[in-house]
N, CA and C of each residue as an Amber inpcrd file, in Angstrom:
protein
   555
  93.8680000 131.7150000  56.2740000  94.4850000 130.9150000  57.5580000
  94.1410000 131.6470000  58.9950000  94.1280000 133.0560000  58.9670000
  93.4690000 133.2100000  60.1390000  91.8610000 132.8670000  60.7780000
  91.4250000 133.0340000  59.7720000  89.9590000 132.8680000  60.0500000
  90.0170000 131.5730000  60.6800000  89.9310000 130.3530000  60.1060000
  90.3490000 129.2440000  60.8930000  90.2990000 129.1150000  61.7920000
  91.9410000 129.8270000  62.2820000  92.6180000 129.9010000  63.4120000
  91.6750000 130.2880000  64.5610000  90.8840000 131.4570000  63.9600000
  89.9060000 131.8480000  65.2050000  88.5430000 130.9570000  65.2370000
  88.3950000 130.0120000  64.6200000  87.3370000 129.1190000  65.1480000
  87.6610000 127.9300000  65.9290000  89.1960000 127.2710000  65.6640000
  89.4120000 126.3470000  66.4280000  88.7310000 126.3450000  67.9480000
  89.2150000 127.5300000  68.6060000  88.2670000 127.2470000  69.7500000
  86.9960000 126.9850000  70.1700000  86.1970000 127.5330000  68.9680000
  85.0100000 126.7700000  69.0890000  84.6580000 125.5810000  68.7530000
  85.2440000 124.7960000  67.8850000  85.3760000 123.6490000  67.4450000
  85.8730000 122.8610000  69.1530000  86.2940000 123.0590000  69.2860000
  87.3640000 122.5580000  70.5700000  85.9980000 122.5700000  71.7900000
  85.4560000 123.7760000  71.9120000  84.3540000 123.7250000  72.7490000
  83.0220000 122.8250000  72.6640000  82.4930000 123.1970000  71.0720000
  81.7350000 121.7980000  70.7350000  82.2040000 120.7190000  71.4820000
  83.3790000 120.1560000  70.8340000  83.8020000 118.8390000  71.5980000
  84.0020000 118.3780000  72.9940000  84.0250000 119.5460000  73.5650000
  84.2900000 119.1130000  74.6230000  82.7250000 119.3670000  75.6500000
  81.8270000 119.8700000  75.1020000  80.5060000 120.4660000  75.5370000
  79.7390000 118.9950000  75.3030000  79.9260000 118.1570000  74.7050000
  79.6770000 116.7730000  74.4640000  79.9330000 116.0970000  75.7880000
  79.3340000 114.5380000  75.7100000  79.2920000 113.6740000  77.3030000
  81.1150000 113.5600000  77.3330000  80.9350000 113.6880000  78.6770000
  82.8060000 113.2780000  78.9530000  83.0300000 111.9780000  79.3320000
  83.8700000 111.5060000  78.2970000  84.6530000 109.8920000  78.3750000
  84.4110000 109.5330000  79.9590000  83.9650000 108.3140000  79.4870000
  83.7070000 107.6670000  80.9590000  82.3010000 107.9840000  81.7330000
  81.2940000 108.9250000  81.4620000  80.4860000 109.3470000  81.4610000
  79.1960000 108.2760000  82.1990000  79.5960000 107.2740000  80.6960000
  78.0280000 106.5760000  80.1370000  78.5460000 105.4860000  81.3400000
  79.4130000 104.9980000  81.5530000  80.2990000 103.5160000  82.4480000
  79.9480000 103.8930000  83.7050000  80.0320000 105.4440000  83.8230000
  80.2040000 105.2690000  85.4410000  78.6340000 105.7120000  85.9470000
  78.1480000 106.5130000  84.7650000  76.3070000 106.5950000  85.5380000
  75.6200000 105.0240000  85.4400000  75.8880000 104.7970000  84.3350000
  75.2160000 103.1890000  84.1290000  75.1930000 102.3160000  85.6140000
  76.5140000 102.2920000  85.8320000  76.7430000 102.0680000  86.8840000
  76.1200000 102.4220000  88.1720000  76.4840000 103.5750000  88.0190000
  75.6880000 103.9650000  89.7950000  73.9740000 103.9250000  89.6620000
  73.3600000 103.5650000  88.4350000  71.9160000 103.3480000  88.4770000
  71.7600000 101.8500000  88.5100000  72.7000000 101.3340000  88.6900000
  72.5010000 100.0000000  88.4820000  73.0120000  99.5040000  89.5770000
  74.1820000 100.2620000  90.7960000  73.7370000  99.8210000  91.9310000
  72.3090000 100.0450000  92.8390000  71.6270000 100.9740000  92.3390000
  70.3810000 101.3820000  92.9390000  69.5380000 100.3180000  92.9620000
  69.3190000  99.6770000  91.2750000  68.3300000  98.9030000  91.0560000
  68.5360000  98.3730000  89.9850000  67.8080000  97.0030000  89.3270000
  68.1140000  96.2260000  88.4180000  67.4940000  97.0500000  87.2510000
  68.4310000  97.3680000  86.2280000  67.2230000  97.8150000  85.2940000
  67.7170000  97.0720000  83.9120000  66.9410000  97.5980000  82.7530000
  67.1100000  97.1130000  81.0970000  67.7610000  98.2040000  80.7410000
  68.1780000  97.7570000  79.3830000  69.2840000  98.9510000  78.5630000
  68.4110000 100.0710000  78.5540000  67.1170000  99.6980000  77.9470000
  66.0050000 100.7940000  77.6080000  65.5500000 101.7340000  78.9080000
  65.5930000 101.0890000  80.3450000  65.6410000 101.8420000  81.0860000
  66.8120000 103.0460000  81.7900000  67.6460000 102.0520000  81.2120000
  68.8700000 102.9650000  81.2600000  69.2020000 104.2140000  80.3840000
  68.6260000 104.0890000  79.4710000  68.7740000 104.7940000  78.3550000
  68.0240000 106.4150000  78.8150000  66.4390000 105.6800000  79.1260000
  65.6190000 106.2850000  79.7190000  65.6040000 107.5620000  80.9400000
  66.3640000 106.8980000  81.9380000  66.7810000 107.8560000  82.9440000
  67.7540000 108.3760000  82.4000000  68.7860000 108.1980000  81.9510000
  70.1190000 109.3690000  81.7500000  69.1740000 110.2120000  81.4320000
  68.2650000 109.8190000  79.9050000  68.0070000 110.9340000  79.3200000
  67.0680000 112.1680000  80.5060000  66.0920000 111.0240000  81.2560000
  65.3010000 112.2480000  82.6280000  66.4570000 112.7940000  83.3850000
  67.4770000 112.6010000  83.4090000  69.1070000 113.0370000  84.4050000
  69.4080000 113.9440000  83.9940000  69.5800000 114.0040000  82.5680000
  70.0250000 115.0290000  81.9020000  69.4060000 116.0130000  81.3110000
  67.9560000 115.7120000  81.5060000  66.6440000 117.2460000  81.4880000
  66.7090000 117.0240000  79.8380000  66.8660000 115.7320000  79.2080000
  66.8240000 115.7300000  78.0090000  67.6590000 116.2030000  76.8490000
  68.9460000 116.6220000  77.7390000  70.0500000 117.0440000  76.4830000
  70.7580000 115.9090000  76.0110000  70.7300000 115.0540000  76.4250000
  71.3110000 113.9080000  75.9430000  70.7040000 112.5130000  76.2990000
  70.6810000 111.3050000  75.2080000  70.0450000 109.8230000  75.8080000
  70.9870000 109.1050000  75.0990000  71.5590000 108.3360000  75.6550000
  72.4380000 107.3120000  75.1720000  71.6440000 106.5490000  73.7010000
  72.6230000 106.1280000  72.7950000  71.7130000 105.3740000  72.0380000
  71.9040000 104.0210000  72.0510000  71.1960000 102.8650000  71.6640000
  71.2080000 101.3670000  72.0010000  72.8410000 100.9680000  71.5420000
  73.1890000 101.8970000  70.6280000  74.5320000 101.6120000  69.6990000
  75.6950000 101.8730000  70.8850000  75.3630000 102.7520000  72.0810000
  76.4860000 103.0020000  73.2120000  75.8510000 102.0640000  74.3900000
  74.6230000 101.7860000  74.8850000  74.3160000 101.4350000  76.2690000
  74.5660000 100.0450000  75.9300000  74.2750000  99.3170000  74.8700000
  74.1240000  97.5790000  74.7340000  75.7040000  96.9980000  74.7610000
  76.6410000  97.7680000  73.7950000  77.8340000  97.2120000  73.7340000
  78.2180000  97.1640000  75.5370000  78.1450000  98.6020000  76.1740000
  78.5670000  98.8520000  77.6050000  78.2950000  97.8490000  78.1940000
  76.6130000  97.1700000  78.5070000  76.2670000  96.2980000  78.9660000
  76.3140000  94.9950000  78.9410000  76.9740000  94.7330000  77.8960000
  77.7040000  93.3940000  77.1970000  79.1700000  93.2830000  78.0330000
  79.7860000  94.4600000  78.0890000  81.0840000  94.3040000  78.3120000
  81.1860000  94.0120000  79.8080000  80.3750000  94.7930000  80.7960000
  80.0610000  94.9930000  81.8760000  80.1060000  93.7170000  82.2600000
  78.7680000  93.0020000  81.3960000  78.9330000  91.4620000  81.9090000
  79.9150000  90.3300000  81.8160000  80.6580000  90.5260000  80.6860000
  82.1690000  89.7900000  80.1530000  82.6170000  89.8630000  81.6490000
  83.0260000  91.1210000  81.8550000  83.9000000  91.4760000  83.0290000
  83.3820000  90.6680000  84.3670000  82.5050000  90.1750000  84.3780000
  81.7240000  89.8280000  85.7150000  81.0340000  91.3130000  86.4630000
  80.8770000  92.2390000  85.8490000  80.3810000  93.7820000  86.3030000
  79.3230000  93.4070000  86.9220000  78.5740000  93.1140000  86.1640000
  76.9700000  92.7960000  85.8420000  76.8340000  91.0110000  86.3080000
  75.6130000  91.0040000  86.2970000  74.5240000  89.8650000  86.0610000
  73.0250000  89.9560000  85.7830000  72.6720000  89.1380000  84.6430000
  71.3030000  89.5700000  84.5420000  70.0830000  88.8030000  85.4130000
  68.9550000  89.8490000  86.1730000  68.1670000  89.1720000  87.3880000
  67.1740000  88.1230000  86.1560000  66.4170000  87.5200000  87.2190000
  64.8950000  86.9560000  86.9390000  64.4290000  87.6450000  86.4640000
  63.7660000  87.7250000  85.2540000  62.4470000  88.4860000  85.0910000
  61.1210000  88.0130000  84.8630000  60.1360000  88.5960000  85.3100000
  58.9840000  88.0370000  85.3120000  58.4840000  88.6120000  83.5960000
  58.9630000  89.5140000  83.2700000  58.5430000  90.0520000  81.9800000
  59.1910000  89.4920000  80.3340000  58.8070000  88.7630000  80.0460000
  58.9010000  88.1340000  78.5800000  59.8960000  89.2760000  77.9130000
  61.4790000  88.7090000  77.7910000  62.0520000  89.2550000  76.6490000
  62.6940000  90.4190000  77.3180000  62.7300000  90.9030000  78.6290000
  63.4660000  91.8660000  79.2330000  64.5300000  91.5980000  80.1030000
  65.7590000  92.0860000  79.7580000  66.8080000  91.5140000  80.7830000
  66.8960000  92.7560000  81.6580000  67.1400000  92.6910000  82.7620000
  67.8420000  93.2140000  83.6570000  68.6940000  93.3530000  84.0840000
  69.8090000  94.2600000  84.3610000  70.9710000  94.2200000  85.2450000
  71.2730000  94.6740000  86.5090000  72.0400000  93.6550000  87.2340000
  72.4320000  94.4040000  88.5420000  73.8890000  94.0640000  88.8060000
  74.4180000  95.0630000  89.1550000  76.0290000  94.6420000  89.8700000
  75.8800000  93.6200000  90.6370000  77.1370000  92.6890000  90.3490000
  77.7680000  91.8210000  91.1470000  78.5970000  92.3610000  92.3030000
  79.1330000  91.8500000  93.4550000  80.1140000  92.1250000  94.2970000
  81.6760000  93.1480000  93.3860000  81.9400000  91.9680000  92.4850000
  82.8770000  92.9380000  91.5140000  82.7670000  94.2750000  90.6100000
  81.4840000  94.2740000  90.3670000  80.7980000  95.3440000  90.0370000
  80.8900000  96.8100000  90.9490000  80.5150000  96.3950000  91.9280000
  80.4980000  97.1900000  93.1450000  81.4720000  97.6260000  93.5020000
  82.8420000  96.9280000  93.5450000  84.2690000  97.3590000  93.6280000
  84.7890000  98.3020000  92.8280000  84.0610000  97.4250000  91.4480000
  84.7220000  98.5250000  90.4510000  84.0380000  99.9550000  89.9490000
  82.8140000  99.4350000  90.6450000  82.1080000 101.1090000  91.0340000
  82.6130000 102.3040000  92.0380000  83.5480000 101.1570000  93.2940000
  84.1530000 102.3340000  94.3830000  85.4080000 102.4960000  93.5230000
  85.7020000 101.8190000  92.6980000  87.4020000 102.6260000  92.0760000
  87.1070000 103.7480000  91.0520000  85.7750000 103.8690000  90.3300000
  85.4550000 104.8030000  89.6710000  85.2900000 106.0780000  90.7730000
  84.5880000 105.5530000  91.4520000  83.9170000 106.7650000  92.5370000
  85.8030000 107.3810000  92.9080000  86.3350000 106.6550000  93.1090000
  87.5460000 107.1040000  93.7790000  88.2380000 107.9170000  92.7350000
  88.1190000 107.3040000  91.8880000  89.2060000 107.8930000  90.4890000
  88.6350000 109.6340000  90.1020000  87.0090000 109.4880000  90.3350000
  86.4320000 110.7040000  90.1030000  86.9930000 111.8930000  90.8920000
  86.5980000 111.4690000  92.3880000  86.8530000 112.3450000  93.5260000
  88.3960000 112.8530000  93.1500000  89.2820000 111.9770000  93.0500000
  90.8260000 112.0250000  92.6470000  90.9340000 113.4220000  91.8110000
  90.4660000 113.3230000  90.5020000  90.3140000 114.0090000  89.6000000
  90.0600000 115.5680000  89.9180000  88.8920000 114.9330000  90.6000000
  87.8970000 116.4950000  91.3670000  89.0540000 117.2930000  91.9220000
  89.3490000 116.5500000  92.9430000  90.2230000 117.1970000  93.9510000
  91.5880000 117.2710000  93.4830000  92.2700000 116.8420000  92.1170000
  93.2840000 116.8460000  91.5730000  93.1470000 118.4950000  90.6930000
  92.1570000 119.0220000  90.6070000  91.6190000 119.8770000  89.5300000
  92.6300000 121.1960000  89.9290000  92.6640000 121.3760000  91.2240000
  93.7020000 122.4740000  91.7580000  95.0750000 122.5200000  90.8230000
  95.3070000 121.3950000  90.6270000  96.6470000 120.8140000  89.9990000
  96.8860000 120.7660000  88.6340000  95.5320000 121.5640000  87.8040000
  95.1510000 121.1760000  86.7290000  96.5920000 121.7460000  85.7160000
  96.7630000 122.9400000  86.0890000  97.8230000 123.6450000  85.2340000
  99.6050000 122.9320000  85.4010000  99.3810000 122.3960000  86.7520000
 101.1800000 121.7600000  86.7570000 100.6870000 120.0230000  86.3220000
  99.6370000 119.7810000  86.3590000  99.6150000 118.3180000  85.6330000
  99.5040000 118.0410000  84.6720000  98.3020000 118.8280000  83.8250000
  98.0500000 118.5700000  82.5320000  98.9670000 119.7380000  81.1360000
  99.3020000 121.2350000  82.0840000 100.1640000 122.2170000  81.1510000
 101.3320000 122.2630000  81.7290000 101.9620000 121.5670000  82.4500000
 103.3550000 121.6250000  82.5580000 104.4220000 121.5810000  81.6210000
 103.9010000 120.4240000  80.5280000 104.9540000 120.2700000  79.0340000
 104.8380000 121.4910000  78.4430000 103.6030000 122.0920000  78.3690000
 103.6680000 123.4000000  77.6790000 103.7550000 124.7630000  77.7930000
 104.2690000 124.5980000  79.1750000 104.6660000 125.8090000  79.8000000
 105.9010000 126.7580000  79.4330000 106.8290000 125.7410000  78.8100000
 107.7770000 126.3130000  78.3810000 108.0570000 127.3540000  76.9720000
 106.6630000 126.8290000  76.4150000 106.4060000 127.8760000  75.4110000
 105.5310000 129.2840000  75.7300000 105.1300000 129.5640000  76.6920000
 104.6220000 130.5460000  77.2410000 105.7200000 131.5580000  77.8880000
 105.4530000 132.7890000  78.2090000 106.2860000 133.6180000  79.1380000
 106.1760000 133.2460000  80.7270000 106.9740000 133.2630000  81.4660000
 107.0390000 132.7810000  82.9060000 105.7070000 133.5710000  83.6740000
 105.1950000 134.9220000  83.7050000 104.3220000 134.9520000  84.3210000
 102.7460000 134.2010000  83.6660000 102.8370000 133.6990000  82.4720000
 101.3450000 132.8410000  82.2000000 101.0400000 132.4570000  83.0600000
 101.6890000 131.6870000  84.0860000 101.0710000 130.3630000  85.1550000
  99.7250000 131.6760000  85.9350000 100.0810000 132.7760000  85.8190000
  98.9790000 133.4880000  86.9360000  97.5260000 133.7220000  85.4660000
  97.9370000 133.6080000  83.9280000  96.7740000 133.6730000  83.8510000
  95.8000000 131.8680000  83.3150000  96.8420000 131.0590000  83.3420000
  96.4970000 129.4890000  83.6560000  95.7230000 129.5720000  84.9770000
  96.1720000 129.9740000  85.9090000  95.6480000 129.9840000  87.6650000
  94.2770000 130.5580000  87.3610000  94.1590000 131.9800000  86.9800000
  92.7550000 132.7510000  86.9530000  91.8150000 132.0610000  86.0150000
  92.5430000 131.3000000  84.7500000  91.5550000 130.7110000  83.9140000
  90.7050000 129.5400000  85.0600000  91.7750000 128.8450000  85.5880000
  91.6690000 127.7100000  86.2980000  90.1940000 127.8930000  87.7320000
  90.5650000 129.1110000  87.8380000  89.7550000 129.4610000  89.1030000
  88.0730000 130.0430000  88.5030000  88.6100000 130.6140000  87.1320000
  87.0210000 130.9000000  86.3320000  86.6100000 129.5590000  86.6950000
  86.7040000 128.2210000  85.6490000  86.3740000 127.4050000  85.5300000
  85.4630000 126.8150000  86.7470000  86.2700000 126.6740000  88.1450000
  85.9980000 126.0320000  88.9330000  84.7180000 127.0570000  89.3200000
  84.5720000 128.4050000  89.5860000  83.8460000 129.0900000  89.6070000
  82.3920000 128.7230000  88.5780000  82.5210000 128.7340000  87.9670000
  81.1340000 128.3560000  86.5860000  80.7660000 126.9460000  87.1700000
  81.8230000 125.8740000  87.4300000  81.1090000 125.0930000  87.6440000
  80.7110000 124.4340000  88.6740000  80.9530000 125.5950000  89.5820000
  80.2310000 125.2660000  91.1940000  79.0260000 126.3700000  90.6610000
  78.4820000 127.3110000  89.9440000  77.2370000 128.1300000  89.6160000
  76.4850000 127.1650000  89.2560000  76.7840000 126.2290000  88.0450000
  76.3660000 125.3810000  87.5070000  75.7140000 124.3790000  88.4270000
  76.2370000 124.2020000  88.7530000  76.1770000 122.7300000  90.1710000
  75.0230000 123.4790000  91.0390000  75.0340000 124.7720000  91.7890000
  73.4910000 125.1950000  92.2080000  72.7950000 125.5440000  91.2440000
  72.7310000 125.9160000  90.6870000  71.8630000 126.5390000  89.4110000
  70.7930000 125.1000000  89.3330000  71.6540000 124.1200000  89.1940000
  70.7960000 122.7060000  88.8750000  69.9740000 122.9470000  90.3380000
  70.3780000 122.7040000  91.2660000  69.6300000 122.9730000  92.3700000
  68.2630000 123.9000000  92.8760000  69.0460000 125.0130000  92.1750000
  68.3540000 126.1490000  93.0470000  68.0660000 127.1340000  91.3370000
  67.4070000 126.9570000  90.2760000  67.4970000 127.2280000  89.2990000
  66.6000000 128.7000000  89.3590000  67.5080000 129.8160000  88.8050000
  67.1850000 131.4230000  88.8220000  67.1280000 131.9060000  87.5940000
  66.1760000 132.6170000  86.5890000  66.4460000 133.0950000  85.7950000
  67.4680000 134.4850000  85.8350000  67.5110000 135.0720000  86.9280000
  68.4120000 136.5060000  87.4520000  69.5950000 135.7950000  87.2680000
  70.0960000 134.4160000  88.1350000  71.0690000 134.3590000  88.2290000
  72.1050000 133.3060000  86.8410000  71.1910000 133.1980000  86.2860000
  71.5350000 132.7400000  84.3620000  72.1070000 133.9480000  83.9790000
  71.1680000 135.3820000  83.7310000  71.3250000 136.3870000  83.0290000
  72.3900000 137.4290000  83.7610000  72.3870000 137.3250000  85.0920000
  73.7480000 137.8980000  85.2560000  75.1950000 137.4630000  85.3560000
  75.1450000 135.8470000  85.4570000  76.3720000 135.2090000  85.3800000
  76.7460000 135.0350000  83.7780000  75.6620000 135.3950000  82.5220000
  76.0990000 135.5600000  81.3570000  76.4310000 136.6920000  81.1240000
  76.2590000 137.8320000  81.7840000  76.3050000 138.6440000  81.3510000
  77.8410000 139.5210000  81.7820000  78.2700000 138.8460000  83.0470000
  79.6650000 138.4660000  83.1650000  80.7380000 137.8450000  82.3630000
  80.1140000 136.8200000  82.2170000  80.6270000 135.7990000  81.1290000
  81.3520000 136.5670000  79.6430000  80.1310000 136.8800000  79.1610000
  80.0570000 138.0070000  77.7280000  81.2390000 138.9630000  78.1350000
  80.9760000 139.7180000  78.7970000  81.5920000 141.1990000  78.9900000
  83.3690000 140.3840000  79.4880000  83.5260000 139.1390000  79.9150000
  84.7830000 138.8080000  80.0590000  85.3100000 138.4070000  78.5030000
  84.7440000 137.5460000  78.1080000  84.5240000 137.0690000  76.6510000
  85.1740000 138.2860000  75.7850000  84.4950000 139.2470000  75.8280000
  84.8400000 140.4620000  74.5180000  86.1140000 141.0000000  75.5150000
  86.0640000 141.4910000  76.3860000  87.4500000 141.9690000  76.8830000
  88.6310000 141.1370000  76.5390000  88.5390000 139.5380000  76.5240000
  89.8750000 138.9580000  76.2800000  90.4980000 139.1420000  74.4880000
  88.7070000 139.1610000  73.9700000  88.8400000 139.0760000  72.7580000
  89.5120000 140.6280000  72.1560000  89.1960000 141.7890000  72.6130000
  89.9020000 142.7250000  72.2660000  91.1430000 142.7960000  72.5550000
  91.6820000 142.3540000  74.0200000  93.2640000 141.8630000  74.0090000
  93.8240000 140.8600000  72.9870000  93.2920000 140.0310000  72.4400000
  93.3340000 139.1190000  71.4940000  93.8350000 140.0500000  69.7920000
  92.7640000 140.6410000  70.1570000  92.9950000 141.4470000  68.7350000
  93.8540000 142.5210000  68.3650000  94.2250000 143.4510000  69.9660000
  95.1240000 144.0310000  70.1720000  96.4710000 143.3080000  69.8000000
  96.7020000 141.8850000  70.2560000  98.2150000 141.7360000  70.1650000
  98.3140000 141.1670000  68.7300000  97.1230000 140.7350000  67.9530000
  97.0090000 140.4030000  66.3850000  97.5120000 141.8890000  65.6880000
  97.0770000 142.3360000  65.6930000  97.1940000 143.9620000  64.6230000
  98.3770000 144.5800000  65.2130000  99.2360000 144.1520000  66.2960000
 100.5850000 145.0730000  66.3370000 101.6760000 143.7420000  66.1360000
 101.2470000 142.8410000  65.4120000 102.1170000 141.5550000  65.1200000
 102.7130000 141.9380000  63.8540000
């Protein structure tokens, strides 16, 4: 039982490392706001943007395009190429995209309230001073995201190496604390 418990965070991290919910809709709409594109062009562009880490499948992109069209958010542009459908945003689609951008910004701005909004119901199960640990974890995640954003713009192997060393050291130290608590049970 204990062994499977130790692996739970890793399954959670693998799941969380996948494409965030809503990413495809948001990114596809941003791309269609820039210029008309086909489903194939969207898949290729997103793959390029993620540096080959993810390419949406036809089974995800085409149902999304159909949904956007059914909602009136996109229209099919006239194409000179036989059999190619290029989609662009309608006025309603542009308004919906603005809503998505606002929601994304709200989530980003509210991340500072992560503990209070997401963790509040669970805080009753932890000691009172656990808030400090949640806040420290939140600050760590913010710092890591900020670093990743900077590395996207200015990639250096030395910065990656240094950050990995810090994260590995912190992980090892936290695991030591956890192991001490487990052995004292």
